[in-house]
PyMOL Python script that loads the backbone (N, CA, C, O; Angstrom):
from pymol import cmd

cmd.read_pdbstr("""\
ATOM      1  N   UNK A   1     195.553 169.091 -61.559  1.00  0.00           N
ATOM      2  CA  UNK A   1     195.799 168.882 -62.971  1.00  0.00           C
ATOM      3  C   UNK A   1     196.644 167.627 -63.159  1.00  0.00           C
ATOM      4  O   UNK A   1     197.691 167.474 -62.530  1.00  0.00           O
ATOM      5  N   UNK A   2     196.190 166.748 -64.012  1.00  0.00           N
ATOM      6  CA  UNK A   2     196.911 165.494 -64.251  1.00  0.00           C
ATOM      7  C   UNK A   2     198.085 165.741 -65.193  1.00  0.00           C
ATOM      8  O   UNK A   2     197.941 166.384 -66.232  1.00  0.00           O
ATOM      9  N   UNK A   3     199.247 165.218 -64.812  1.00  0.00           N
ATOM     10  CA  UNK A   3     200.445 165.377 -65.614  1.00  0.00           C
ATOM     11  C   UNK A   3     200.491 164.271 -66.680  1.00  0.00           C
ATOM     12  O   UNK A   3     200.319 163.093 -66.369  1.00  0.00           O
ATOM     13  N   UNK A   4     200.724 164.662 -67.928  1.00  0.00           N
ATOM     14  CA  UNK A   4     200.796 163.700 -69.032  1.00  0.00           C
ATOM     15  C   UNK A   4     202.260 163.540 -69.427  1.00  0.00           C
ATOM     16  O   UNK A   4     202.965 164.527 -69.636  1.00  0.00           O
ATOM     17  N   UNK A   5     202.709 162.306 -69.527  1.00  0.00           N
ATOM     18  CA  UNK A   5     204.112 162.056 -69.841  1.00  0.00           C
ATOM     19  C   UNK A   5     204.390 162.329 -71.314  1.00  0.00           C
ATOM     20  O   UNK A   5     203.483 162.345 -72.146  1.00  0.00           O
ATOM     21  N   UNK A   6     205.688 162.545 -71.617  1.00  0.00           N
ATOM     22  CA  UNK A   6     206.112 162.761 -72.999  1.00  0.00           C
ATOM     23  C   UNK A   6     205.746 161.565 -73.863  1.00  0.00           C
ATOM     24  O   UNK A   6     205.336 161.725 -75.013  1.00  0.00           O
ATOM     25  N   UNK A   7     205.895 160.362 -73.306  1.00  0.00           N
ATOM     26  CA  UNK A   7     205.621 159.140 -74.054  1.00  0.00           C
ATOM     27  C   UNK A   7     204.148 159.062 -74.452  1.00  0.00           C
ATOM     28  O   UNK A   7     203.825 158.622 -75.556  1.00  0.00           O
ATOM     29  N   UNK A   8     203.268 159.481 -73.568  1.00  0.00           N
ATOM     30  CA  UNK A   8     201.839 159.464 -73.859  1.00  0.00           C
ATOM     31  C   UNK A   8     201.511 160.452 -74.974  1.00  0.00           C
ATOM     32  O   UNK A   8     200.708 160.153 -75.858  1.00  0.00           O
ATOM     33  N   UNK A   9     202.135 161.634 -74.931  1.00  0.00           N
ATOM     34  CA  UNK A   9     201.921 162.631 -75.974  1.00  0.00           C
ATOM     35  C   UNK A   9     202.429 162.124 -77.318  1.00  0.00           C
ATOM     36  O   UNK A   9     201.752 162.273 -78.335  1.00  0.00           O
ATOM     37  N   UNK A  10     203.608 161.532 -77.327  1.00  0.00           N
ATOM     38  CA  UNK A  10     204.186 161.016 -78.567  1.00  0.00           C
ATOM     39  C   UNK A  10     203.311 159.909 -79.137  1.00  0.00           C
ATOM     40  O   UNK A  10     203.119 159.830 -80.350  1.00  0.00           O
ATOM     41  N   UNK A  11     202.792 159.070 -78.287  1.00  0.00           N
ATOM     42  CA  UNK A  11     201.917 157.978 -78.741  1.00  0.00           C
ATOM     43  C   UNK A  11     200.626 158.541 -79.352  1.00  0.00           C
ATOM     44  O   UNK A  11     200.153 158.046 -80.375  1.00  0.00           O
ATOM     45  N   UNK A  12     200.069 159.564 -78.726  1.00  0.00           N
ATOM     46  CA  UNK A  12     198.841 160.169 -79.248  1.00  0.00           C
ATOM     47  C   UNK A  12     199.086 160.799 -80.613  1.00  0.00           C
ATOM     48  O   UNK A  12     198.242 160.698 -81.504  1.00  0.00           O
ATOM     49  N   UNK A  13     200.232 161.447 -80.781  1.00  0.00           N
ATOM     50  CA  UNK A  13     200.567 162.058 -82.075  1.00  0.00           C
ATOM     51  C   UNK A  13     200.752 160.979 -83.134  1.00  0.00           C
ATOM     52  O   UNK A  13     200.270 161.123 -84.257  1.00  0.00           O
ATOM     53  N   UNK A  14     201.442 159.906 -82.787  1.00  0.00           N
ATOM     54  CA  UNK A  14     201.658 158.808 -83.734  1.00  0.00           C
ATOM     55  C   UNK A  14     200.343 158.165 -84.132  1.00  0.00           C
ATOM     56  O   UNK A  14     200.127 157.891 -85.313  1.00  0.00           O
ATOM     57  N   UNK A  15     199.461 157.918 -83.178  1.00  0.00           N
ATOM     58  CA  UNK A  15     198.165 157.312 -83.488  1.00  0.00           C
ATOM     59  C   UNK A  15     197.326 158.220 -84.382  1.00  0.00           C
ATOM     60  O   UNK A  15     196.636 157.740 -85.282  1.00  0.00           O
ATOM     61  N   UNK A  16     197.382 159.519 -84.139  1.00  0.00           N
ATOM     62  CA  UNK A  16     196.645 160.461 -84.980  1.00  0.00           C
ATOM     63  C   UNK A  16     197.198 160.443 -86.403  1.00  0.00           C
ATOM     64  O   UNK A  16     196.430 160.468 -87.364  1.00  0.00           O
ATOM     65  N   UNK A  17     198.507 160.402 -86.545  1.00  0.00           N
ATOM     66  CA  UNK A  17     199.120 160.366 -87.878  1.00  0.00           C
ATOM     67  C   UNK A  17     198.783 159.070 -88.602  1.00  0.00           C
ATOM     68  O   UNK A  17     198.532 159.083 -89.808  1.00  0.00           O
ATOM     69  N   UNK A  18     198.774 157.962 -87.888  1.00  0.00           N
ATOM     70  CA  UNK A  18     198.478 156.666 -88.506  1.00  0.00           C
ATOM     71  C   UNK A  18     197.033 156.588 -88.979  1.00  0.00           C
ATOM     72  O   UNK A  18     196.723 155.837 -89.903  1.00  0.00           O
ATOM     73  N   UNK A  19     196.149 157.358 -88.354  1.00  0.00           N
ATOM     74  CA  UNK A  19     194.743 157.294 -88.731  1.00  0.00           C
ATOM     75  C   UNK A  19     194.414 158.185 -89.930  1.00  0.00           C
ATOM     76  O   UNK A  19     193.293 158.141 -90.438  1.00  0.00           O
ATOM     77  N   UNK A  20     195.371 158.991 -90.390  1.00  0.00           N
ATOM     78  CA  UNK A  20     195.155 159.878 -91.532  1.00  0.00           C
ATOM     79  C   UNK A  20     195.638 159.181 -92.806  1.00  0.00           C
ATOM     80  O   UNK A  20     196.847 159.080 -93.018  1.00  0.00           O
ATOM     81  N   UNK A  21     194.724 158.696 -93.663  1.00  0.00           N
ATOM     82  CA  UNK A  21     195.139 157.938 -94.845  1.00  0.00           C
ATOM     83  C   UNK A  21     195.885 158.780 -95.882  1.00  0.00           C
ATOM     84  O   UNK A  21     196.627 158.234 -96.698  1.00  0.00           O
ATOM     85  N   UNK A  22     195.701 160.089 -95.859  1.00  0.00           N
ATOM     86  CA  UNK A  22     196.361 160.947 -96.846  1.00  0.00           C
ATOM     87  C   UNK A  22     197.740 161.419 -96.416  1.00  0.00           C
ATOM     88  O   UNK A  22     198.465 162.016 -97.213  1.00  0.00           O
ATOM     89  N   UNK A  23     198.106 161.165 -95.195  1.00  0.00           N
ATOM     90  CA  UNK A  23     199.378 161.666 -94.694  1.00  0.00           C
ATOM     91  C   UNK A  23     199.985 160.671 -93.713  1.00  0.00           C
ATOM     92  O   UNK A  23     200.116 160.963 -92.525  1.00  0.00           O
ATOM     93  N   UNK A  24     200.350 159.510 -94.207  1.00  0.00           N
ATOM     94  CA  UNK A  24     200.912 158.466 -93.367  1.00  0.00           C
ATOM     95  C   UNK A  24     202.335 158.815 -92.941  1.00  0.00           C
ATOM     96  O   UNK A  24     203.061 159.468 -93.691  1.00  0.00           O
ATOM     97  N   UNK A  25     202.740 158.387 -91.746  1.00  0.00           N
ATOM     98  CA  UNK A  25     204.123 158.600 -91.319  1.00  0.00           C
ATOM     99  C   UNK A  25     205.089 157.880 -92.258  1.00  0.00           C
ATOM    100  O   UNK A  25     204.743 156.866 -92.866  1.00  0.00           O
ATOM    101  N   UNK A  26     206.289 158.412 -92.365  1.00  0.00           N
ATOM    102  CA  UNK A  26     207.286 157.807 -93.240  1.00  0.00           C
ATOM    103  C   UNK A  26     207.767 156.484 -92.663  1.00  0.00           C
ATOM    104  O   UNK A  26     207.884 156.321 -91.448  1.00  0.00           O
ATOM    105  N   UNK A  27     208.042 155.548 -93.554  1.00  0.00           N
ATOM    106  CA  UNK A  27     208.590 154.257 -93.156  1.00  0.00           C
ATOM    107  C   UNK A  27     210.112 154.315 -93.254  1.00  0.00           C
ATOM    108  O   UNK A  27     210.665 155.290 -93.762  1.00  0.00           O
ATOM    109  N   UNK A  28     210.781 153.287 -92.775  1.00  0.00           N
ATOM    110  CA  UNK A  28     212.236 153.216 -92.903  1.00  0.00           C
ATOM    111  C   UNK A  28     212.641 153.211 -94.375  1.00  0.00           C
ATOM    112  O   UNK A  28     213.680 153.763 -94.736  1.00  0.00           O
ATOM    113  N   UNK A  29     211.828 152.592 -95.221  1.00  0.00           N
ATOM    114  CA  UNK A  29     212.123 152.548 -96.661  1.00  0.00           C
ATOM    115  C   UNK A  29     212.032 153.946 -97.271  1.00  0.00           C
ATOM    116  O   UNK A  29     212.839 154.301 -98.129  1.00  0.00           O
ATOM    117  N   UNK A  30     211.059 154.738 -96.834  1.00  0.00           N
ATOM    118  CA  UNK A  30     210.924 156.112 -97.334  1.00  0.00           C
ATOM    119  C   UNK A  30     212.167 156.932 -96.992  1.00  0.00           C
ATOM    120  O   UNK A  30     212.696 157.654 -97.838  1.00  0.00           O
ATOM    121  N   UNK A  31     212.631 156.814 -95.740  1.00  0.00           N
ATOM    122  CA  UNK A  31     213.819 157.547 -95.334  1.00  0.00           C
ATOM    123  C   UNK A  31     215.052 157.055 -96.098  1.00  0.00           C
ATOM    124  O   UNK A  31     215.919 157.858 -96.443  1.00  0.00           O
ATOM    125  N   UNK A  32     215.144 155.755 -96.365  1.00  0.00           N
ATOM    126  CA  UNK A  32     216.288 155.212 -97.089  1.00  0.00           C
ATOM    127  C   UNK A  32     216.349 155.772 -98.508  1.00  0.00           C
ATOM    128  O   UNK A  32     217.435 155.997 -99.041  1.00  0.00           O
ATOM    129  N   UNK A  33     215.193 155.997 -99.117  1.00  0.00           N
ATOM    130  CA  UNK A  33     215.159 156.541-100.482  1.00  0.00           C
ATOM    131  C   UNK A  33     215.748 157.936-100.540  1.00  0.00           C
ATOM    132  O   UNK A  33     216.521 158.234-101.451  1.00  0.00           O
ATOM    133  N   UNK A  34     215.405 158.798 -99.595  1.00  0.00           N
ATOM    134  CA  UNK A  34     215.919 160.162 -99.664  1.00  0.00           C
ATOM    135  C   UNK A  34     217.368 160.253 -99.218  1.00  0.00           C
ATOM    136  O   UNK A  34     218.081 161.164 -99.639  1.00  0.00           O
ATOM    137  N   UNK A  35     217.818 159.337 -98.380  1.00  0.00           N
ATOM    138  CA  UNK A  35     219.201 159.365 -97.925  1.00  0.00           C
ATOM    139  C   UNK A  35     220.160 159.111 -99.083  1.00  0.00           C
ATOM    140  O   UNK A  35     221.326 159.500 -99.016  1.00  0.00           O
ATOM    141  N   UNK A  36     219.684 158.467-100.138  1.00  0.00           N
ATOM    142  CA  UNK A  36     220.533 158.205-101.298  1.00  0.00           C
ATOM    143  C   UNK A  36     220.866 159.504-102.028  1.00  0.00           C
ATOM    144  O   UNK A  36     221.904 159.600-102.682  1.00  0.00           O
ATOM    145  N   UNK A  37     219.998 160.494-101.919  1.00  0.00           N
ATOM    146  CA  UNK A  37     220.153 161.701-102.707  1.00  0.00           C
ATOM    147  C   UNK A  37     220.674 162.904-101.922  1.00  0.00           C
ATOM    148  O   UNK A  37     221.440 163.702-102.463  1.00  0.00           O
ATOM    149  N   UNK A  38     220.280 163.045-100.682  1.00  0.00           N
ATOM    150  CA  UNK A  38     220.641 164.230 -99.920  1.00  0.00           C
ATOM    151  C   UNK A  38     221.169 163.851 -98.538  1.00  0.00           C
ATOM    152  O   UNK A  38     220.702 162.908 -97.900  1.00  0.00           O
ATOM    153  N   UNK A  39     222.152 164.619 -98.111  1.00  0.00           N
ATOM    154  CA  UNK A  39     222.661 164.482 -96.761  1.00  0.00           C
ATOM    155  C   UNK A  39     222.373 165.777 -96.033  1.00  0.00           C
ATOM    156  O   UNK A  39     222.142 166.810 -96.661  1.00  0.00           O
ATOM    157  N   UNK A  40     222.385 165.725 -94.725  1.00  0.00           N
ATOM    158  CA  UNK A  40     222.163 166.928 -93.935  1.00  0.00           C
ATOM    159  C   UNK A  40     223.204 167.965 -94.316  1.00  0.00           C
ATOM    160  O   UNK A  40     224.400 167.676 -94.341  1.00  0.00           O
ATOM    161  N   UNK A  41     222.752 169.153 -94.607  1.00  0.00           N
ATOM    162  CA  UNK A  41     223.667 170.221 -94.980  1.00  0.00           C
ATOM    163  C   UNK A  41     223.797 170.404 -96.476  1.00  0.00           C
ATOM    164  O   UNK A  41     224.299 171.438 -96.918  1.00  0.00           O
ATOM    165  N   UNK A  42     223.359 169.432 -97.279  1.00  0.00           N
ATOM    166  CA  UNK A  42     223.397 169.585 -98.732  1.00  0.00           C
ATOM    167  C   UNK A  42     222.414 170.673 -99.145  1.00  0.00           C
ATOM    168  O   UNK A  42     221.362 170.846 -98.530  1.00  0.00           O
ATOM    169  N   UNK A  43     222.765 171.387-100.175  1.00  0.00           N
ATOM    170  CA  UNK A  43     221.870 172.398-100.711  1.00  0.00           C
ATOM    171  C   UNK A  43     221.027 171.732-101.795  1.00  0.00           C
ATOM    172  O   UNK A  43     221.553 171.183-102.763  1.00  0.00           O
ATOM    173  N   UNK A  44     219.726 171.791-101.615  1.00  0.00           N
ATOM    174  CA  UNK A  44     218.838 171.178-102.602  1.00  0.00           C
ATOM    175  C   UNK A  44     218.769 172.079-103.830  1.00  0.00           C
ATOM    176  O   UNK A  44     218.765 173.302-103.692  1.00  0.00           O
ATOM    177  N   UNK A  45     218.715 171.501-105.023  1.00  0.00           N
ATOM    178  CA  UNK A  45     218.685 172.321-106.235  1.00  0.00           C
ATOM    179  C   UNK A  45     217.365 173.088-106.349  1.00  0.00           C
ATOM    180  O   UNK A  45     216.315 172.630-105.899  1.00  0.00           O
ATOM    181  N   UNK A  46     217.454 174.248-106.954  1.00  0.00           N
ATOM    182  CA  UNK A  46     216.261 175.033-107.238  1.00  0.00           C
ATOM    183  C   UNK A  46     215.617 174.475-108.493  1.00  0.00           C
ATOM    184  O   UNK A  46     216.296 173.834-109.295  1.00  0.00           O
ATOM    185  N   UNK A  47     214.343 174.699-108.682  1.00  0.00           N
ATOM    186  CA  UNK A  47     213.648 174.219-109.868  1.00  0.00           C
ATOM    187  C   UNK A  47     214.279 174.812-111.123  1.00  0.00           C
ATOM    188  O   UNK A  47     214.327 174.152-112.161  1.00  0.00           O
ATOM    189  N   UNK A  48     214.760 176.045-111.039  1.00  0.00           N
ATOM    190  CA  UNK A  48     215.365 176.694-112.208  1.00  0.00           C
ATOM    191  C   UNK A  48     216.718 176.077-112.575  1.00  0.00           C
ATOM    192  O   UNK A  48     217.180 176.244-113.704  1.00  0.00           O
ATOM    193  N   UNK A  49     217.355 175.372-111.645  1.00  0.00           N
ATOM    194  CA  UNK A  49     218.645 174.738-111.903  1.00  0.00           C
ATOM    195  C   UNK A  49     218.493 173.368-112.578  1.00  0.00           C
ATOM    196  O   UNK A  49     219.455 172.835-113.130  1.00  0.00           O
ATOM    197  N   UNK A  50     217.301 172.813-112.529  1.00  0.00           N
ATOM    198  CA  UNK A  50     217.083 171.489-113.095  1.00  0.00           C
ATOM    199  C   UNK A  50     216.931 171.561-114.601  1.00  0.00           C
ATOM    200  O   UNK A  50     216.425 172.554-115.123  1.00  0.00           O
ATOM    201  N   UNK A  51     217.362 170.516-115.314  1.00  0.00           N
ATOM    202  CA  UNK A  51     217.218 170.536-116.776  1.00  0.00           C
ATOM    203  C   UNK A  51     215.744 170.541-117.172  1.00  0.00           C
ATOM    204  O   UNK A  51     214.910 169.912-116.520  1.00  0.00           O
ATOM    205  N   UNK A  52     215.446 171.246-118.231  1.00  0.00           N
ATOM    206  CA  UNK A  52     214.055 171.279-118.696  1.00  0.00           C
ATOM    207  C   UNK A  52     213.735 169.987-119.423  1.00  0.00           C
ATOM    208  O   UNK A  52     214.629 169.316-119.937  1.00  0.00           O
ATOM    209  N   UNK A  53     212.455 169.642-119.465  1.00  0.00           N
ATOM    210  CA  UNK A  53     212.035 168.368-120.060  1.00  0.00           C
ATOM    211  C   UNK A  53     212.017 168.431-121.549  1.00  0.00           C
ATOM    212  O   UNK A  53     211.687 167.444-122.205  1.00  0.00           O
TER     213      UNK A  53
END
""", "prot")
cmd.dss("prot")
cmd.show_as("cartoon", "prot")
cmd.util.cbc("prot")
cmd.orient("prot")
């Protein structure tokens, strides 16, 4: 049985994600946008807690 390295598996997963046009991997800009609003450990608001339109 041929042993596959972790790096090869990670590369295969990344290539599969990149080939899916409806579910692209997040970019650094995407992560920067959410970091402005939430930090690890923050409790996200429930929909019922948000002001109504």
